[in-house]
N, C-alpha and C positions, 0 to 999 in steps of 0.2 A: 291495135297499134299502141294504145296506151299501156297495155300489159307488157309489150315488148320493150317500150321505153323504160319502164320500171325495172325490168329484168336487166337491161343494159346498164342502168344506173347502179343497181345492186352489185353487178359484176365489177363495174369500175370502182365502186367503193371498196369492195373486197380486195381488189388488186392493190388499190391505194393503201388500204390498211395494212395488208401483209407486206407491202414494200417498205414500210417504215416501222421503227421499233414502237412497241406498245407504250402508251403514256402511263400505263399501270405497272411498269417494270418489266425488264427483260425476262424475268422468271415467271411471269404471270401468263401462263399458257391456257387461256380460256377463250371460247368462241365469243366474239363481240356480241352476236345476236342473242346470247343468253341474257344480256342486260339491256342492249340498245336496239332501236329499230330505225328504219330509213326515214322516219318522220322527223328525227332529231336526236340529239345526244341525251336529252332529258330521260331519266329512268322512271318508268311507271312501276311502282312496287307491286301493283296488282298483277301485272303480266310478267314480273321477274321470274325467270326459270333457273337462275344460278343456284346450284346446290353447294352450300358452304361446307357440307360434310366431306366434300372431295378434297378439301384443303387440309393443312396440318393442324387446323384449329376448328373442329366441329363445334357448332353453337349448341350449348346445353344450358339448362337452368335460365337464369336471368339474362344470359347473353342473347337469347332468342328474341328478346324485346328491345335490344339496344339499337339505337340509330347507327347506321354504318359509319357515319362521319366521326363518331366519338372515338372509334378505334383507328379508322383509316383517315388520319388527319391530312394526308397528301394523296395525290392521284397514284402515287407509286405504292400499290397495295402490297408489294413484296417487302416493304419496309416495316409493316406492322408486326411487332414482336409477338411471340406466343407465350412469353412469361407473364405472370400476373403483374409484376412490377413495371411492365412496359406501359400499362394503362393505369394501374392503380397505385396510388401513393402508399408506400410502406409505412403504415401507421405505427409500426413497432420499431422504426428506425434501425432496421437490420439487427435488432437484438434477438430475434428468433430465427434468423437465417432467411434465405431467399425463397424457400419452398412453401408458398402460402397453402398449398394443398395438404400439408400435414395437419392443418386444423380446419381450414375453410373449404366449402364446396361452391360451385357456381349457383346452387339453389339459394343460398343465403350466407351472409357473413357471420350470422349469429352462431356461436359455438356452444352446443348443448352438452358436450361431453368433456368439459375441461378436466375434471378429476380423472377420467379414464386416460386422457392424453398425458396427464402429469405422471401417471404410473409408469409410463415408458421413458420418463426422464431420468436424470441422475439422482433425483430425490423423490421416490414414490411417497405418496401421502398416506400415512397410517396414524392411528391414535388421534390425538387432539388436532394434528395438522389437517385432518380430513375436514374439520369444521372451521378452520381458520380462514379469515378473509384474505383474498389474494394480495390486497394492497398492504396488509400487515407485514408481509415478508418482502414484497417488491416495493420498497419505499419510494423508488423513483418513478413508479407507475401510478396512474390515476385514471378516472373515467375519461378524461380528455387527453391524457398523455400516456399512451400504451407502451411504455418502454419496459419490457420484461427482460432486462439484461440477466445473464446467468449469475446465480448467487453461489456462495460457498455451500458445501453440503455437510460441513461439520457443525454440530449443535452450537459451538461457541461463536460461530460466525454471526449468528443472530442473537444469541442469548448471553452476550457479554455481561449484561445487567441481569443478576439472578432474579428468579421468580419464586416467591414474592420479592419485591425490590429491596425490602429491609433485610433480607438474608445475606449475610456476608460469606461469599464462597472464595475469598481471596486465597485461602490456604488449601483449597481443594484442587484436584486435577481438573484440567479444562476438557477432559474427555467425559462429557456429561453421562454417557451411557454406562459408565462404571457404576453409577448409582441409580440413574433414572431409566425407565423403559420407554422406548419410542412408541410402543403400542398403548401406552397409558393415556388417559384423558385429563390428567391433572398432575401437578408436581408434588402431591401429598406423599406422606410416608408410605402409603400402600404400595407405591411403585419403587421404593428405595431398595437397592441391593446393599445390605449392611455387611457384606462379606469382609470388608476391611476391619470390622470389629464385630466378630460373631456374637450374637445375642443368645447366650446359653445360661443355664442355671438361673441364678437370681436376676440376671440381666434380661431374661426372656419376658419382656414387657410389651404392652400394646400402646402405651401412651408415651410418645417421644418426649413430651415436656418433662417427664420425670428426670431425664438426664440433660436435655437441652432446655435449660431454665429460661432462656430468652430466645429471640429470633435469630441470633448469631450462631448458626450451627457449627461454624468452624472453630468456635471457642471450646467445644467439648473435647476434653483431653482423653486419650486412651490410657493414661496412667491411673491406676486404681486410687492412689492417695488423693488425686485431684477431687474426686467425688466423695471419698470415704474418710477424709481427714477427721470429721467429727467422730466417726466410729473408732478410729485409731486412738484419738485423744480420750475417748470415754471408756476405754478398756480398763478393767480392774484385775483381771485374773488371767494372765499377768498384766500389769500396767505397762503398756508398750512404751509410753512416753518416758516414764521414770527409768525403765531399764535401758532405754535407747535402742529399741528394736528398729530394724530397717523399715523404712516406709514403702519398700517394695512388697506390697501385700501378697503378691503371687508367689513369693519365696516360700510362704508357709500355707497360704489358703488357696482354694479353688473358687469358682463362682457359685458353688452350691449355696443354697439359702442358709442363713445363720452362720456362714463362714466355717462350717464344720463338715467333715472332720478336718483338723488342721495339724500340721507337723512342723515343729521348729527345727528344721535341719540346719539352721545357721548356728545352733547352740555351740558347736565345736569351735567355730571361728570367732564368734562374738563373745562367748562367755567361758565355757569350760568343756573339754572334750569328753562327751558321754557316749558318742556313737563310734568313737575310735579310742585307741590306747587301752589302758588297764581297766577303765570304767565301762568299756563297751560290754554290754550283756550282763552287767551286775546290778541292774535296777529294773523296776517294772513300771513305776509311775513317777510323775513329776513330784508328787508329795513326799517321796522318800528323802529328797534333799531340800525341797521348798515346803517346809512344814507349816508356813503361814500362808494359806490360800489367798489372803487379802493383799499379800505383797510378795511377788516373785523376785524382788530385789534381795530378799533375805534368803539365806541358804545355810545349811549345816553340813559340816564334814565329820563332826565328832559323834553324831548319832549312829554312825555305821559301826557294826560290831567289830569290824577289822581295825577301827580307829579308837579303841578304848584307851582311856587315859593312862593306865599303867603301862600298856605296851608303848604308847607314844612317848611317855616320859622316859622310858628306858632307851628308846631308839634315838632320842634327841638330847641325851645327857651332856654331850660335849658341844652342843650347838648354842652359840652365844645369842642371847635375845629370844630364845625359844619360849613360846607361850601356847598353852593348850586351849586354843579357840579357833573357830572356823575362819575368820578373816586372816589370822596368822598362817593357817594351813595354806590358804589360797595364795597368800603373798609369796611364800617360798616354793609352792608347788603349783604354779598356774596351769601346767599341762597335765597334772595328775600323776607325774612320775615322782619317784622317791630319791631324786638327786639331792645334793646338799643345798645349803642356803642359796638364795637367789643372787646372781651377780649381774649387775647392769651391763658390764662390758661384753657379756656373752649374749645379751638381748639384742633385739633389733634397734635399740636406741642407746648406744654407748654414751656415757657422760664425758664431755670434754669442755674445755674453757670454763665459762661462768656456770655451766650446769654441774660441774664437778663439786662445787661448794654450796649448791642450793639444797635447802632442806627438802626432804621427801614430801612432806605434807603440802608444800607449795604447788607441787605438780600433781600429787595424788589426792587432792582434796575430796574427790568424788569416788575414792576407792581405786584399787589397783586395776581391776579389769577395764575400767572406762577411761583410762588416761590416754589422751590423744598424743600422737607422735609428730604432728606437723607443727612447724614454728608458729604459724599464725593462730593456732588454736589457743596458745598461751599468750601470744604477744600482739594480738589484734589492737590492743590499746596503744602500744608503741607505734604500730603502723598508722593508725588514725591520727595520732598527735604529731607525726613528723611534719616539719615545715621547710626543710632545706635539703632536698625538694619535698614538696607536699605529695606523699606517695599516693594518697587517694585521689587528689585532683589530677595528677598526671597519669592515672591508671597504671601505676607500676604493679606488676603481679604480686600477689600475696605469698609467693614462694620465696620466703626470706633468704633461704640458703643459696639462691642464685647469685646474690651480691654480698651477703654477710657470712661471717663465721660465728662461732659461739664465744668469741672473745668479748670481754666486758666493753660496754659502750658501743657495741656494734661496729667497732673500728679495729683495723682498717677495713674499708669496703671497696669492692670493685663494681664495675657496671658493664658486664659483658653484653647486655641487651641495648647498648647505645644505638645500634643500627635500627632498632625499632622506632627511634625518635629522630635520629639524624645519622645517616651513613657516613662513616669516617673512611675516607679513601684519599689517594694521591698525597698532596702536601700536608694533609691533616694527620696522616698516620704517624709521622715523627713526633707529633705533639699529643698523641693519644693518651700517653701516660702522665702528661702534665695538664691535669684538668684545669688548674688555675689559669692557664694560658687563655682559655676561652671563657671560663665561668667566673673568674675573679672571686672565687669563694662563694658565689651566689648561684645556686643550682635551680632556683625557682623561676627566674625571669630571663634566662639565656635565650636569645632569638634562635629560631630553627631555620631561617632563610639566609641565603648568602648575603643578601643586601643588608640584613640586620647587623653583620659584622663589617661588611665591605662597602658601605654606602660612600665612604670618603673616596675610595678608588673610582666608583661610578661617577661621582660629582666632579672629579679632577680629570676625567678622560677628555681628550681633545681631538683625536683622529680615529673615529668620528667622535664628536661631542655628544655623549649619550643623552644628556638632558635636552639639548637643542633638537636632536633627531627624534625625541620622544621614544627612545628605546625602552623596552620593558625592564623592570628591575629584577626580573627572574634571570639572574646572572648565568644559571646553568643552561639557559637556552643556547648560549654561544661558548661559554667557558667551561672548563672542567676543573676538578679539584686539584689536578696536578700542577697547573700553572695558568696564568692569564693568557699566555700566548705559547704556541699558536692557538688561535681560537677559530671556531666555526661561526657561521652566521646563517640562520634560517631566513633566507632572502624572501620567503613568502610573506614575512611580516611587513615588508615595505614594498617589494616589487617582485612578483613571482617570475622565476627564470624558466621559460619554456622555449621549445623550438630552437632556433638558431642561438638564442640567448643561453640555452642549456650547455652549448658546446664551449662557452667562454666562462662558465660558472667558476672554474678554478683560476681564471685569469682576471682577477678583480681590476687590474690596472687598465684593461681594455676599455672599461667604461668610466672608472673613477679617476684614472690618471694620478693615482696616489692621494687624491683628496676625497674623503667620504662625506664632505660637508655640503657641497653645492651640486651634487649629481642630479640632473633632472629625472623625473619619474614619468614623463609623458613621451610617447613615441616621437613626436615632432621635436622634442628637446634634443634628441640625438640624430634624428633622420631627416631634418629639413633639407639637407643637400640632396637626398634621394628624391624627396618630394619635388624639389625645383627642377631636377634633372629628368623627371619622367617625361616621356614623349608619346606613349601609346596607352591611354590617352595622356595629353598634357594636363596634369593635375591643376597647375596654377592657372592656365588659360581658361579652363571651364569651371573654375571655382569649386573644385572638389574640396570638402572640408579637410583640415589637417589632423582630424582625429583618425589616425591611420587604422586603428583597431575596428573601425566601422566596416572596413572591407578586407583588411589583411589580418593574418595571424602572425605569429613569430617564426613561422617556417622559413627556412633559407630561401633567398631570392624573391621573397614576398609572395610566392605562389604556393598552392592555388589561392586565388582571391575571389571574393564574392562582391556583389554590388547591390546591397539592399536598398540603396537610395536611387535606384533606377527610375522610380516614379517621379523624382524631382526633375528628370530630364525627358522621360517618355514613359507614360503609364502602361504597364504590362497587364493585360487582362485577357480573358477568353483563351483563344488558341495560342496567344503569345506566351502564356504562362508556362507552357510545356516545352517551348523551343529552347535550344541551347544557344549560348552566346555566339558560337561560330556560325549558326544558321543565319544570323542577321549581320554580324560584324565582319565575318571572314578574316578574323585576325587583325583588322584595322578598326580601332575604336575612335578614330578622329573624324572620318568622313562618312559615317553612317547617317543616311537620311532619316528624318523624323516625320515624314508624311507617308501615308499609305501607298500612294502611287510610286514613291521613291523606291520601294521594294517590290511592289506588285504590278509594275507596268506591264510585265509579260502576261499576267492574268487578265488585265484589262484588254490587251490587244487580242488575246486568243478567245475571248468570249464570243459566242455565236447565238445565244438564245437569251436575250437579244444581243446582237453584235454592238458592243459599246462604242467602238471607234467609228463604225459606219453610221451609227445612229447619233454620233456626236454627243454621247453621254459625258457629263463632267467627270474630271479625274479626282474629284473629292469623294473618294470611295465611302467615307463615313456617312454620306448623305443617305445611302441605302443599306449598306452592309455594317455588321458589327465585327468586333474582334473575335467573336466566338466562332463564326463560320460564315462562308460566303452566302449560304442559303439556309433558311429562307431569308430573302432580302426585303427591305421595306422601300417600295417604290411608290411615291405619291402621285399615282396616275390620275386620281380624281382632281387633285389641286392643280396639276401642271397641264393636263391634257383633256381627258374625257372621263366622266364619272362611270366607272364600271363596278365599284364596290358599294355604290349607293344609287338611288334613283331607280328608274325602270330597268336598267341593264344589270342590276344586282342579281347574282345567281343565275343569269341567263347565258353564261359562257363557262367553258371548262378549262381551256388552255389559251395561251396568248395567240396561238396560231388560228384560233377561230376568227379573229379579226385581222391579225397580221399574217397574211398568207405568204408573204415573201420573207423567209427567215434570214435573208441576206440584208434586208433593209427594213427596220421596224418603223421607218418614217412612212412607209407605204401601209395603208390600211384599207379595209373594205366594209361597207355597210350593206352592199347590194348582193349579198350571198343568199343562202336559203333562209336567212333571218328576215329579210325584207324583199320578197320577190317583186319583180317589176310590174306585173299585172295589178297586184294589190296597190302598189305605190302610185301607179298612174291614175288609178281610179280615185284614190284619196286626194290627189293633188290637182284634180280638174278645177280650173279657175284660179289656180295659184300662179301668179305672174312670174316668169323667169324659171319655172320648175324645170329641173333636168335630173334624170335618173343616173346619178353617179355619186360615189362616196364623198368626194370633196364638197359637192353641193349639199349632201345630207348634213355634214358637219357644219357647214356654213350657216344653214338655217336652224339646225338643232344642236348647238354646241353643248347643251346640258342633257341631251338625250331625251328631251320631252317636246311636246307640241306647243309652239308660241300661241299666246292667247288670240292674236289676230288671225291665225290660221285655223284655230280650233273649231270655230263655228262652221267654216266651210267644209272641213274634213268630216265633222260630225254629221252634216247634212247629207254627205255622200254615203255614210254608213246607215 
């Protein structure tokens, strides 16, 4: 008979269970008997037969030893996420993406193959990077703050400061791999690609310091003369300095040791044509003309058998000033041809003005071949001693012919480069030729700014008064050189014109009314009538600040508008942060309630677990709920009614329906279910006066869920 009763109870329980939705979620289709038995809902882990591998999340590694409640924080098991971040805080703060499995396994969080993983990233580790500490590159990460945000993959992203730090790379390319190898384990010269300056011949050295005398490698010049000036100055055969040889060493030399062999192919242009013209092929060695090996500045023309004195005297009998000597030969025949005496007018430097009366020796003091043809070569002293204006101080170019002619006294002079100092345009053009108009004969201290000449006009302005309005003295900001008016005005200096203001930018009268002195520069200064006339909401009635820009832009019709001061009236937090204005206000910003039940009365009325209205719960929703979500809710059951989260009843129930069997009325409760069977209670309460087996009586005697001291001895004796 007892077995039949148990079977009937089991069938009834099964029917009851299958007739209502599972407390573990509608999608949790598991046989209840896999975890529970008929003796109670408490789960015995020793007899548990539920196989977690049948779910979408098989338990492996450390998950096998984890307490179920750590993952299943509610009875709705279908809500437990399968992603790592569902349970585990992302210690990397999303800097490495959401897939923890890329680096970690359920066996251990420790990552033993960091280098191998890094090779699959945008920046594989090679060379010295293989041995570099992670935190040396990931500056925002540490042993306690594991933020491994993506870094740049260009060398310069990390190595803006050169290594070693005293090496100045400011003049080098920021593409480090042009010189350094990623596979190297140091920044030393062994890994330098010196292709930008090939090390050949005498430059094929192993000690960088031979050229790079200090730690500033960017100072090493690729120009030969920079390093070899002492060699140039110390030459004697020929003396490069005395003869005025080019300092471009590669014109004659290669990088071969000893500078030899060398070839002076500039000879035709710098001195005398021996590789072209009539002298081409008529000589074998330099010594044929330069008979003094100690000085190549000396030469001879008359030692050649073709230039014997009797023949030369006969050919020059009618040439005035003829003399049989080598300097005279070269003076009249600088190109080696046998034309008549030299004429300056047919040369590249015709003599005009003051040059036509100048003695030859004043220009040709160093000989005829070495006479310069630029003005400043002879007149640098005049340039440096100029005072009105001071040419050197004003950085006037040394190309004298730009402004001066060869007339005596350098006058008259023009100044076609005036625009390099001050551009002449507009009304200034008609006075461009009347220098005294602006300079008054003094070219050294003439101001270059408009205000320097027109400060009086600035000071006398009245509409607006430039001084009072603190206008800048950069006149060109609003005015042109053509005329003072019409003028423009960069309104951004005082009040930027945007939105609806931009459409009236050309109608200054709309705001200024013809007076530019007292125009307000605050929104309320012009728009107080709009503020006072507002109705939805009524700005004045609810004391909204008159700083219009707090909520409005300058867009037409004041819309769209924001309300960043909402918290001054009602703090938006939790789920309220994501709602739109219309969700709460419905277009009416005057009558919106500021209590929870004012908006959520329907939610209150429709609750059924427990039914708030039937159970006469207070409408102060915030007592139990937060703005984040309705559930989980904080209900002070222990303080207001009966201790179920503390004392002996803690953890001895699963759902509210264990005690509140009538879901329509949570005021109804039971103590006399399978938890406290009548036979056991009758036995324990023998001798207790007024004992009655009903739930109301239980609560009356045991309001804290424990046994009163007066009853404890009697009950203990029964046990």
